[in-house]
N, C-alpha and C positions, 0 to 999 in steps of 0.2 A: 505683440503677436510673437510665438515662439517658433524658432527655425525648425521646421521639420526635418531639414537635413541633419542638424546638429543632434536631435533628438533621437533620430534613428540611428546614428553613429554610436551615441552613448548606449543605447537600448542595446546594440547587438555587441558591442564590447563591455558590458557590464561585468561577467564574470571574469574577464582577463584583468580589468581595473581593480576589481576586488581583490584578486590573487597577488597582483604586483603591491597593493596597498598592504595586504596582511605580511607579505614577506619583507616589505622595507621596514614596517614596525617591528618585526621580529628582530631583524638585523640591527635597528637602531634604538631597540627599547632601554637599553641601559643608559644611552645618550640622553634620550628623551626625558627619562626619570631622573637622571641626574640633574639636567638644567632644570626642571619643575623644583627639584628640592631647593638647589641654590637660590631660584628665584622667590620660593617662599621663605627662606631663610631670609633674604637680603630685603624684599618687600612684603611684610607681614600684613600692611592693611591693604596692599593690594590684592592679597589672598582672600582677606576676608570680605572685601568688596566683591570680589569674584565668587564667594560662596554666597554672599547675601541675593546678588543677582540672581544666580541660580535656584535658590531657594523661591524668591518672588515667581521667576518664571514658571516652575515647576507649579507652585500653587495656583498661579492663574491659567495654566493651560494642562493641569492635572488630567482632565477627562479626556481630552484631545489625544494626549501622550500615550493615556492607557490603552485608548481605542487603535492607535497606530500600531501598537506592540502586539495586541490582541490579533490584528489583521496580519501581521508580519508572521506571528507564531503559527495561526492557521495556515496562512500560505506554505509555511516550512513543513509543516505536517502533511499537506494536500500533496506538495511537491514530491516528498519522500513516499509517500505510498503510490504514486502515479508510476506506472512501468513496473511494478513489481508482480503484477498479475495476480490471478485469483487462485493460484496453485493446482488448477485444473489443465491437464495437457490432453 
């Protein structure tokens, strides 16, 4: 059973968490990319295994992923239009 208190906390702080994650990634992007390049160079078979896994996962869950993306896109469009008013004063 999900913890309602935790869910409420994460729901309330979602925007702050997303902003922090975005700032962290931008600040450390070059390090993250470089580590990935080194890992891919040193472990090419691990990279291929990861690509194969991702390929199988996407093929198996393609419809669900597309539906999630569609819903997110629609909610983003809706949230942008909310509060803009109808231009009538």
